[in-house]
MOPAC internal coordinates of N, CA, C and O (Angstrom, degrees):
PM7 1SCF
backbone

  N    0.0000 0     0.00 0     0.00 0    0    0    0
  C    1.4430 1     0.00 0     0.00 0    1    0    0
  C    1.5211 1   110.66 1     0.00 0    2    1    0
  O    1.2310 1   120.74 1   138.84 1    3    2    1
  N    1.3395 1   116.18 1   -41.16 1    3    2    1
  C    1.4363 1   120.20 1   179.97 1    5    3    2
  C    1.5207 1   111.06 1   -64.44 1    6    5    3
  O    1.2310 1   120.25 1   140.04 1    7    6    5
  N    1.3072 1   117.14 1   -39.96 1    7    6    5
  C    1.4608 1   122.39 1   179.31 1    9    7    6
  C    1.5304 1   110.36 1   -64.01 1   10    9    7
  O    1.2310 1   120.65 1   140.64 1   11   10    9
  N    1.3007 1   116.37 1   -39.36 1   11   10    9
  C    1.4649 1   121.90 1   178.57 1   13   11   10
  C    1.5260 1   110.24 1   -62.48 1   14   13   11
  O    1.2310 1   119.41 1   135.69 1   15   14   13
  N    1.3245 1   118.72 1   -44.31 1   15   14   13
  C    1.4602 1   122.37 1   179.30 1   17   15   14
  C    1.5271 1   111.67 1   -66.21 1   18   17   15
  O    1.2310 1   120.92 1   141.91 1   19   18   17
  N    1.3298 1   115.85 1   -38.09 1   19   18   17
  C    1.4642 1   119.73 1   178.50 1   21   19   18
  C    1.5222 1   110.90 1   -63.99 1   22   21   19
  O    1.2310 1   120.86 1   136.36 1   23   22   21
  N    1.3131 1   115.95 1   -43.64 1   23   22   21
  C    1.4792 1   120.07 1   178.68 1   25   23   22
  C    1.5280 1   111.16 1   -64.74 1   26   25   23
  O    1.2310 1   121.11 1   137.10 1   27   26   25
  N    1.3162 1   115.48 1   -42.90 1   27   26   25
  C    1.4656 1   119.88 1   178.90 1   29   27   26
  C    1.5234 1   110.71 1   -62.87 1   30   29   27
  O    1.2310 1   120.10 1   136.88 1   31   30   29
  N    1.3045 1   117.41 1   -43.12 1   31   30   29
  C    1.4529 1   121.86 1   177.68 1   33   31   30
  C    1.5272 1   110.88 1   -63.90 1   34   33   31
  O    1.2310 1   120.76 1   138.21 1   35   34   33
  N    1.3140 1   116.15 1   -41.79 1   35   34   33
  C    1.4642 1   120.73 1   178.87 1   37   35   34
  C    1.5268 1   111.05 1   -63.57 1   38   37   35
  O    1.2310 1   119.76 1   136.94 1   39   38   37
  N    1.3117 1   118.07 1   -43.06 1   39   38   37
  C    1.4698 1   122.17 1   179.41 1   41   39   38
  C    1.5240 1   110.40 1   -64.58 1   42   41   39
  O    1.2310 1   120.33 1   135.90 1   43   42   41
  N    1.3215 1   116.98 1   -44.10 1   43   42   41
  C    1.4710 1   120.58 1   178.79 1   45   43   42
  C    1.5147 1   110.72 1   -62.61 1   46   45   43
  O    1.2310 1   120.54 1   139.83 1   47   46   45
  N    1.3267 1   116.57 1   -40.17 1   47   46   45
  C    1.4529 1   121.12 1   178.86 1   49   47   46
  C    1.5231 1   111.03 1   -63.96 1   50   49   47
  O    1.2310 1   120.16 1   135.65 1   51   50   49
  N    1.2966 1   117.30 1   -44.35 1   51   50   49
  C    1.4767 1   121.55 1   179.70 1   53   51   50
  C    1.5326 1   110.96 1   -65.54 1   54   53   51
  O    1.2310 1   120.36 1   139.56 1   55   54   53
  N    1.3229 1   116.93 1   -40.44 1   55   54   53
  C    1.4648 1   119.98 1   178.12 1   57   55   54
  C    1.5249 1   111.09 1   -64.18 1   58   57   55
  O    1.2310 1   120.31 1   138.24 1   59   58   57
  N    1.3107 1   117.01 1   -41.76 1   59   58   57
  C    1.4630 1   119.68 1  -179.90 1   61   59   58
  C    1.5240 1   110.90 1   -65.62 1   62   61   59
  O    1.2310 1   119.80 1   140.64 1   63   62   61
  N    1.3138 1   117.99 1   -39.36 1   63   62   61
  C    1.4721 1   121.19 1   177.79 1   65   63   62
  C    1.5220 1   110.44 1   -65.39 1   66   65   63
  O    1.2310 1   120.44 1   137.78 1   67   66   65
  N    1.3203 1   116.75 1   -42.22 1   67   66   65
  C    1.4678 1   119.40 1  -179.57 1   69   67   66
  C    1.5304 1   110.97 1   -66.86 1   70   69   67
  O    1.2310 1   120.19 1   142.46 1   71   70   69
  N    1.3369 1   117.24 1   -37.54 1   71   70   69
  C    1.4607 1   120.19 1   178.59 1   73   71   70
  C    1.5218 1   111.29 1   -67.79 1   74   73   71
  O    1.2310 1   120.40 1   141.82 1   75   74   73
  N    1.3207 1   116.84 1   -38.18 1   75   74   73
  C    1.4631 1   119.99 1   178.89 1   77   75   74
  C    1.5190 1   110.17 1   -65.78 1   78   77   75
  O    1.2310 1   120.31 1   136.06 1   79   78   77
  N    1.3253 1   117.01 1   -43.94 1   79   78   77
  C    1.4643 1   119.50 1  -179.48 1   81   79   78
  C    1.5288 1   110.84 1   -69.21 1   82   81   79
  O    1.2310 1   120.07 1   147.77 1   83   82   81
  N    1.3242 1   117.47 1   -32.23 1   83   82   81
  C    1.4663 1   120.91 1   179.17 1   85   83   82
  C    1.5295 1   110.89 1   -70.14 1   86   85   83
  O    1.2310 1   119.72 1   147.26 1   87   86   85
  N    1.2984 1   118.13 1   -32.74 1   87   86   85
  C    1.4552 1   122.03 1  -176.87 1   89   87   86
  C    1.5160 1   113.58 1   -79.90 1   90   89   87
  O    1.2310 1   119.57 1   172.94 1   91   90   89
  N    1.3124 1   118.42 1    -7.06 1   91   90   89
  C    1.4546 1   120.34 1  -178.95 1   93   91   90
  C    1.5257 1   110.68 1   -71.84 1   94   93   91
  O    1.2310 1   121.70 1   -16.77 1   95   94   93
  N    1.3333 1   114.35 1   163.23 1   95   94   93
  C    1.4602 1   119.98 1  -179.67 1   97   95   94
  C    1.5236 1   110.27 1   -69.08 1   98   97   95
  O    1.2310 1   121.74 1   -17.82 1   99   98   97
  N    1.3196 1   114.28 1   162.18 1   99   98   97
  C    1.4556 1   119.77 1   179.72 1  101   99   98
  C    1.5187 1   109.68 1   -71.74 1  102  101   99
  O    1.2310 1   121.43 1   -20.04 1  103  102  101
  N    1.2921 1   114.88 1   159.96 1  103  102  101
  C    1.4546 1   118.77 1  -179.94 1  105  103  102
  C    1.5288 1   109.69 1   -69.77 1  106  105  103
  O    1.2310 1   121.24 1   -18.19 1  107  106  105
  N    1.3008 1   115.24 1   161.81 1  107  106  105
  C    1.4655 1   121.13 1  -176.26 1  109  107  106
  C    1.5240 1   111.36 1   -64.26 1  110  109  107
  O    1.2310 1   120.60 1   141.45 1  111  110  109
  N    1.3150 1   116.45 1   -38.55 1  111  110  109
  C    1.4639 1   120.16 1  -179.52 1  113  111  110
  C    1.5225 1   111.35 1   -63.63 1  114  113  111
  O    1.2310 1   120.82 1   139.31 1  115  114  113
  N    1.3054 1   116.04 1   -40.69 1  115  114  113
  C    1.4684 1   120.04 1  -179.79 1  117  115  114
  C    1.5293 1   109.56 1   -64.92 1  118  117  115
  O    1.2310 1   120.66 1   137.06 1  119  118  117
  N    1.3329 1   116.35 1   -42.94 1  119  118  117
  C    1.4667 1   119.31 1   179.06 1  121  119  118
  C    1.5250 1   111.44 1   -64.37 1  122  121  119
  O    1.2310 1   119.92 1   142.16 1  123  122  121
  N    1.3278 1   117.75 1   -37.84 1  123  122  121
  C    1.4716 1   120.64 1   178.44 1  125  123  122
  C    1.5198 1   110.84 1   -64.17 1  126  125  123
  O    1.2310 1   120.71 1   136.62 1  127  126  125
  N    1.3153 1   116.24 1   -43.38 1  127  126  125
  C    1.4659 1   120.36 1   179.85 1  129  127  126
  C    1.5242 1   110.33 1   -62.57 1  130  129  127
  O    1.2310 1   120.53 1   136.71 1  131  130  129
  N    1.3342 1   116.60 1   -43.29 1  131  130  129
  C    1.4628 1   120.01 1   179.19 1  133  131  130
  C    1.5251 1   111.02 1   -63.74 1  134  133  131
  O    1.2310 1   120.61 1   139.25 1  135  134  133
  N    1.3229 1   116.44 1   -40.75 1  135  134  133
  C    1.4627 1   120.36 1   179.59 1  137  135  134
  C    1.5207 1   110.95 1   -63.99 1  138  137  135
  O    1.2310 1   120.19 1   138.73 1  139  138  137
  N    1.3324 1   117.23 1   -41.27 1  139  138  137
  C    1.4577 1   120.74 1   178.25 1  141  139  138
  C    1.5249 1   111.13 1   -64.01 1  142  141  139
  O    1.2310 1   120.67 1   140.33 1  143  142  141
  N    1.3233 1   116.32 1   -39.67 1  143  142  141
  C    1.4596 1   120.03 1   179.12 1  145  143  142
  C    1.5264 1   110.49 1   -64.60 1  146  145  143
  O    1.2310 1   120.21 1   137.56 1  147  146  145
  N    1.3332 1   117.20 1   -42.44 1  147  146  145
  C    1.4640 1   120.42 1   178.92 1  149  147  146
  C    1.5242 1   110.70 1   -64.27 1  150  149  147
  O    1.2310 1   120.45 1   138.96 1  151  150  149
  N    1.3347 1   116.75 1   -41.04 1  151  150  149
  C    1.4657 1   119.87 1   179.23 1  153  151  150
  C    1.5184 1   111.02 1   -65.46 1  154  153  151
  O    1.2310 1   120.16 1   141.11 1  155  154  153
  N    1.3284 1   117.30 1   -38.89 1  155  154  153
  C    1.4592 1   119.35 1   179.11 1  157  155  154
  C    1.5258 1   110.73 1   -66.70 1  158  157  155
  O    1.2310 1   120.26 1   142.79 1  159  158  157
  N    1.3397 1   117.10 1   -37.21 1  159  158  157
  C    1.4646 1   120.25 1   177.04 1  161  159  158
  C    1.5241 1   111.03 1   -63.93 1  162  161  159
  O    1.2310 1   120.65 1   136.57 1  163  162  161
  N    1.3315 1   116.36 1   -43.43 1  163  162  161
  C    1.4679 1   119.95 1   178.45 1  165  163  162
  C    1.5213 1   110.84 1   -63.40 1  166  165  163
  O    1.2310 1   120.62 1   140.46 1  167  166  165
  N    1.3201 1   116.43 1   -39.54 1  167  166  165
  C    1.4638 1   120.28 1   179.85 1  169  167  166
  C    1.5267 1   110.63 1   -65.78 1  170  169  167
  O    1.2310 1   120.19 1   140.66 1  171  170  169
  N    1.3214 1   117.24 1   -39.34 1  171  170  169
  C    1.4659 1   120.76 1   177.22 1  173  171  170
  C    1.5269 1   111.03 1   -62.14 1  174  173  171
  O    1.2310 1   120.72 1   138.56 1  175  174  173
  N    1.3398 1   116.23 1   -41.44 1  175  174  173
  C    1.4605 1   120.02 1   178.80 1  177  175  174
  C    1.5214 1   111.25 1   -63.77 1  178  177  175
  O    1.2310 1   120.64 1   137.37 1  179  178  177
  N    1.3318 1   116.37 1   -42.63 1  179  178  177
  C    1.4647 1   120.13 1   178.81 1  181  179  178
  C    1.5188 1   111.08 1   -63.76 1  182  181  179
  O    1.2310 1   120.44 1   137.12 1  183  182  181
  N    1.3304 1   116.77 1   -42.88 1  183  182  181
  C    1.4589 1   120.34 1   179.08 1  185  183  182
  C    1.5225 1   111.39 1   -63.04 1  186  185  183
  O    1.2310 1   120.70 1   139.95 1  187  186  185
  N    1.3332 1   116.27 1   -40.05 1  187  186  185
  C    1.4577 1   120.38 1   178.71 1  189  187  186
  C    1.5283 1   110.82 1   -62.63 1  190  189  187
  O    1.2310 1   120.51 1   133.82 1  191  190  189
  N    1.3242 1   116.63 1   -46.18 1  191  190  189
  C    1.4631 1   120.43 1   179.70 1  193  191  190
  C    1.5254 1   111.35 1   -62.68 1  194  193  191
  O    1.2310 1   120.62 1   139.28 1  195  194  193
  N    1.3183 1   116.42 1   -40.72 1  195  194  193
  C    1.4564 1   120.81 1   179.47 1  197  195  194
  C    1.5249 1   110.83 1   -63.33 1  198  197  195
  O    1.2310 1   120.46 1   135.33 1  199  198  197
  N    1.3282 1   116.73 1   -44.67 1  199  198  197
  C    1.4615 1   121.19 1   179.15 1  201  199  198
  C    1.5285 1   111.11 1   -64.47 1  202  201  199
  O    1.2310 1   120.81 1   141.67 1  203  202  201
  N    1.3279 1   116.05 1   -38.33 1  203  202  201
  C    1.4729 1   119.96 1   179.50 1  205  203  202
  C    1.5230 1   110.97 1   -65.23 1  206  205  203
  O    1.2310 1   120.32 1   137.65 1  207  206  205
  N    1.3360 1   117.00 1   -42.35 1  207  206  205
  C    1.4622 1   119.90 1   178.29 1  209  207  206
  C    1.5217 1   111.47 1   -64.31 1  210  209  207
  O    1.2310 1   120.59 1   139.28 1  211  210  209
  N    1.3260 1   116.48 1   -40.72 1  211  210  209
  C    1.4593 1   119.82 1   179.30 1  213  211  210
  C    1.5244 1   111.15 1   -64.94 1  214  213  211
  O    1.2310 1   120.36 1   140.93 1  215  214  213
  N    1.3249 1   116.91 1   -39.07 1  215  214  213
  C    1.4649 1   118.91 1   179.07 1  217  215  214
  C    1.5272 1   110.59 1   -67.02 1  218  217  215
  O    1.2310 1   120.03 1   143.49 1  219  218  217
  N    1.3337 1   117.55 1   -36.51 1  219  218  217
  C    1.4637 1   120.12 1   177.52 1  221  219  218
  C    1.5219 1   110.96 1   -65.45 1  222  221  219
  O    1.2310 1   120.53 1   139.09 1  223  222  221
  N    1.3349 1   116.58 1   -40.91 1  223  222  221
  C    1.4565 1   119.83 1   177.76 1  225  223  222
  C    1.5157 1   110.79 1   -63.66 1  226  225  223
  O    1.2310 1   120.52 1   139.04 1  227  226  225
  N    1.3230 1   116.62 1   -40.96 1  227  226  225
  C    1.4622 1   120.18 1   179.56 1  229  227  226
  C    1.5287 1   110.92 1   -64.73 1  230  229  227
  O    1.2310 1   120.46 1   137.91 1  231  230  229
  N    1.3159 1   116.73 1   -42.09 1  231  230  229
  C    1.4687 1   120.46 1   177.50 1  233  231  230
  C    1.5251 1   110.77 1   -59.60 1  234  233  231
  O    1.2310 1   120.90 1   141.07 1  235  234  233
  N    1.3321 1   115.89 1   -38.93 1  235  234  233
  C    1.4582 1   120.37 1   180.00 1  237  235  234
  C    1.5270 1   110.95 1   -68.69 1  238  237  235
  O    1.2310 1   120.06 1   138.60 1  239  238  237
  N    1.3322 1   117.49 1   -41.40 1  239  238  237
  C    1.4649 1   121.25 1  -176.14 1  241  239  238
  C    1.5193 1   113.26 1   -68.14 1  242  241  239
  O    1.2310 1   119.79 1   149.95 1  243  242  241
  N    1.3263 1   118.01 1   -30.05 1  243  242  241
  C    1.4599 1   119.12 1  -177.41 1  245  243  242
  C    1.5268 1   112.53 1   -81.26 1  246  245  243
  O    1.2310 1   120.08 1   173.24 1  247  246  245
  N    1.3223 1   117.46 1    -6.76 1  247  246  245
  C    1.4660 1   120.65 1   177.45 1  249  247  246
  C    1.5226 1   110.65 1   -76.33 1  250  249  247
  O    1.2310 1   120.89 1   -20.89 1  251  250  249
  N    1.3270 1   115.90 1   159.11 1  251  250  249
  C    1.4672 1   120.31 1   175.95 1  253  251  250
  C    1.5279 1   109.37 1   -71.58 1  254  253  251
  O    1.2310 1   120.85 1   -13.18 1  255  254  253
  N    1.3157 1   115.98 1   166.82 1  255  254  253
  C    1.4713 1   120.64 1  -177.49 1  257  255  254
  C    1.5281 1   111.70 1   -60.98 1  258  257  255
  O    1.2310 1   120.86 1   138.51 1  259  258  257
  N    1.3375 1   115.96 1   -41.49 1  259  258  257
  C    1.4730 1   119.16 1   179.28 1  261  259  258
  C    1.5306 1   111.11 1   -62.72 1  262  261  259
  O    1.2310 1   121.22 1   137.63 1  263  262  261
  N    1.3050 1   115.27 1   -42.37 1  263  262  261
  C    1.4704 1   119.15 1   179.32 1  265  263  262
  C    1.5276 1   110.33 1   -64.92 1  266  265  263
  O    1.2310 1   120.55 1   140.07 1  267  266  265
  N    1.3377 1   116.55 1   -39.93 1  267  266  265
  C    1.4517 1   119.60 1   179.17 1  269  267  266
  C    1.5204 1   111.32 1   -61.85 1  270  269  267
  O    1.2310 1   120.65 1   139.29 1  271  270  269
  N    1.3243 1   116.37 1   -40.71 1  271  270  269
  C    1.4686 1   120.12 1   177.92 1  273  271  270
  C    1.5254 1   111.04 1   -63.39 1  274  273  271
  O    1.2310 1   120.68 1   136.84 1  275  274  273
  N    1.3296 1   116.31 1   -43.16 1  275  274  273
  C    1.4615 1   119.84 1   179.20 1  277  275  274
  C    1.5326 1   110.88 1   -63.67 1  278  277  275
  O    1.2310 1   121.07 1   140.46 1  279  278  277
  N    1.3307 1   115.56 1   -39.54 1  279  278  277
  C    1.4692 1   119.59 1   178.77 1  281  279  278
  C    1.5192 1   110.18 1   -63.99 1  282  281  279
  O    1.2310 1   120.31 1   137.00 1  283  282  281
  N    1.3327 1   117.02 1   -43.00 1  283  282  281
  C    1.4579 1   120.99 1   178.47 1  285  283  282
  C    1.5251 1   111.10 1   -61.09 1  286  285  283
  O    1.2310 1   120.81 1   136.56 1  287  286  285
  N    1.3281 1   116.05 1   -43.44 1  287  286  285
  C    1.4660 1   119.57 1   179.09 1  289  287  286
  C    1.5250 1   111.53 1   -62.68 1  290  289  287
  O    1.2310 1   120.99 1   136.11 1  291  290  289
  N    1.3250 1   115.72 1   -43.89 1  291  290  289
  C    1.4610 1   118.38 1  -178.78 1  293  291  290
  C    1.5326 1   110.95 1   -66.80 1  294  293  291
  O    1.2310 1   119.87 1   142.58 1  295  294  293
  N    1.3248 1   117.85 1   -37.42 1  295  294  293
  C    1.4683 1   120.68 1   176.36 1  297  295  294
  C    1.5227 1   110.82 1   -62.59 1  298  297  295
  O    1.2310 1   121.39 1   136.32 1  299  298  297
  N    1.3352 1   114.95 1   -43.68 1  299  298  297
  C    1.4625 1   119.36 1   179.79 1  301  299  298
  C    1.5256 1   110.43 1   -62.43 1  302  301  299
  O    1.2310 1   120.56 1   137.65 1  303  302  301
  N    1.3215 1   116.53 1   -42.35 1  303  302  301
  C    1.4536 1   121.02 1  -179.77 1  305  303  302
  C    1.5369 1   111.30 1   -65.31 1  306  305  303
  O    1.2310 1   120.32 1   138.52 1  307  306  305
  N    1.3223 1   116.99 1   -41.48 1  307  306  305
  C    1.4669 1   119.40 1   179.98 1  309  307  306
  C    1.5304 1   110.94 1   -67.35 1  310  309  307
  O    1.2310 1   120.23 1   141.40 1  311  310  309
  N    1.3335 1   117.16 1   -38.60 1  311  310  309
  C    1.4657 1   119.10 1   176.28 1  313  311  310
  C    1.5174 1   110.67 1   -61.83 1  314  313  311
  O    1.2310 1   121.17 1   138.83 1  315  314  313
  N    1.3267 1   115.37 1   -41.17 1  315  314  313
  C    1.4596 1   119.76 1  -179.64 1  317  315  314
  C    1.5314 1   110.59 1   -64.95 1  318  317  315
  O    1.2310 1   120.31 1   138.26 1  319  318  317
  N    1.3218 1   117.01 1   -41.74 1  319  318  317
  C    1.4627 1   120.66 1  -179.64 1  321  319  318
  C    1.5313 1   112.06 1   -70.15 1  322  321  319
  O    1.2310 1   120.50 1   142.92 1  323  322  321
  N    1.3272 1   116.65 1   -37.08 1  323  322  321
  C    1.4647 1   119.92 1  -178.50 1  325  323  322
  C    1.5180 1   112.43 1   -75.87 1  326  325  323
  O    1.2310 1   120.53 1   157.22 1  327  326  325
  N    1.3091 1   116.59 1   -22.78 1  327  326  325
  C    1.4531 1   120.36 1  -178.45 1  329  327  326
  C    1.5251 1   111.14 1   -66.93 1  330  329  327
  O    1.2310 1   120.50 1   140.35 1  331  330  329
  N    1.3195 1   116.64 1   -39.65 1  331  330  329
  C    1.4600 1   124.02 1   178.41 1  333  331  330
  C    1.5269 1   111.71 1    52.35 1  334  333  331
  O    1.2310 1   121.30 1  -131.76 1  335  334  333
  N    1.2888 1   115.12 1    48.24 1  335  334  333
  C    1.4544 1   119.70 1   179.09 1  337  335  334
  C    1.5255 1   108.42 1   -82.45 1  338  337  335
  O    1.2310 1   120.79 1   -59.64 1  339  338  337
  N    1.2990 1   116.10 1   120.36 1  339  338  337
  C    1.4601 1   121.49 1  -179.88 1  341  339  338
  C    1.5253 1   110.17 1   -99.37 1  342  341  339
  O    1.2310 1   121.38 1   -28.87 1  343  342  341
  N    1.3033 1   114.97 1   151.13 1  343  342  341
  C    1.4519 1   119.92 1   175.44 1  345  343  342
  C    1.5256 1   109.70 1   -73.02 1  346  345  343
  O    1.2310 1   121.50 1   -10.02 1  347  346  345
  N    1.3056 1   114.73 1   169.98 1  347  346  345
  C    1.4575 1   120.61 1   176.76 1  349  347  346
  C    1.5230 1   108.55 1   -59.61 1  350  349  347
  O    1.2310 1   120.19 1   -40.53 1  351  350  349
  N    1.3268 1   117.25 1   139.47 1  351  350  349
  C    1.4628 1   120.74 1  -170.19 1  353  351  350
  C    1.5277 1   113.64 1   -61.44 1  354  353  351
  O    1.2310 1   119.48 1   156.25 1  355  354  353
  N    1.3300 1   118.60 1   -23.75 1  355  354  353
  C    1.4577 1   119.47 1   178.83 1  357  355  354
  C    1.5316 1   112.25 1   -78.28 1  358  357  355
  O    1.2310 1   120.25 1   155.41 1  359  358  357
  N    1.3200 1   117.13 1   -24.59 1  359  358  357
  C    1.4646 1   120.84 1  -178.78 1  361  359  358
  C    1.5209 1   113.27 1   -87.58 1  362  361  359
  O    1.2310 1   119.66 1   163.07 1  363  362  361
  N    1.3100 1   118.26 1   -16.93 1  363  362  361
  C    1.4635 1   121.05 1  -176.61 1  365  363  362
  C    1.5261 1   114.16 1   -60.03 1  366  365  363
  O    1.2310 1   118.39 1   137.49 1  367  366  365
  N    1.3257 1   120.68 1   -42.51 1  367  366  365
  C    1.4775 1   118.99 1  -178.94 1  369  367  366
  C    1.5357 1   113.19 1   -64.65 1  370  369  367
  O    1.2310 1   120.19 1   154.60 1  371  370  369
  N    1.3201 1   117.24 1   -25.40 1  371  370  369
  C    1.4619 1   119.98 1  -176.62 1  373  371  370
  C    1.5272 1   113.19 1   -92.24 1  374  373  371
  O    1.2310 1   120.74 1   174.72 1  375  374  373
  N    1.3193 1   116.18 1    -5.28 1  375  374  373
  C    1.4584 1   120.46 1  -179.36 1  377  375  374
  C    1.5281 1   109.40 1   -75.80 1  378  377  375
  O    1.2310 1   121.16 1   -39.83 1  379  378  377
  N    1.3047 1   115.39 1   140.17 1  379  378  377
  C    1.4562 1   120.57 1  -179.62 1  381  379  378
  C    1.5221 1   108.41 1   -71.45 1  382  381  379
  O    1.2310 1   120.71 1   -51.80 1  383  382  381
  N    1.3149 1   116.25 1   128.20 1  383  382  381
  C    1.4778 1   120.54 1  -178.66 1  385  383  382
  C    1.5037 1   110.18 1   -86.52 1  386  385  383
  O    1.2310 1   121.57 1   -30.81 1  387  386  385
  N    1.3346 1   114.60 1   149.19 1  387  386  385
  C    1.4512 1   120.52 1   178.55 1  389  387  386
  C    1.5361 1   109.40 1   -79.75 1  390  389  387
  O    1.2310 1   120.59 1   -36.64 1  391  390  389
  N    1.3117 1   116.48 1   143.36 1  391  390  389
  C    1.4480 1   120.07 1   178.44 1  393  391  390
  C    1.5149 1   109.55 1   -84.72 1  394  393  391
  O    1.2310 1   121.40 1   -38.73 1  395  394  393
  N    1.2994 1   114.92 1   141.27 1  395  394  393
  C    1.4661 1   119.56 1   179.12 1  397  395  394
  C    1.5072 1   110.41 1   -87.30 1  398  397  395
  O    1.2310 1   121.49 1   -33.51 1  399  398  397
  N    1.3014 1   114.76 1   146.49 1  399  398  397
  C    1.4768 1   119.30 1  -179.23 1  401  399  398
  C    1.4984 1   110.50 1   -94.73 1  402  401  399
  O    1.2310 1   120.10 1   180.00 1  403  402  401

């Protein structure tokens, strides 16, 4: 019986030590590596966005003047539609409605 209690106490002691060591923070080197990886991922995302914007600008510049004007108009129209700015709720009933075709 005494041997059984000693073993049980020893196992509980070892489990508690392992749980305490497992719950500790990560080492400094591991945190540095993770931070570098996160920074590299963010940098890749920024580079991708920058390259995408430059390619869009290049696509726009190689178009003819008429096409550029049409693109500008369509961009302006989409911004206006996506904005969804409504008038003050008291003025809406008095606003002239557009006729549907």
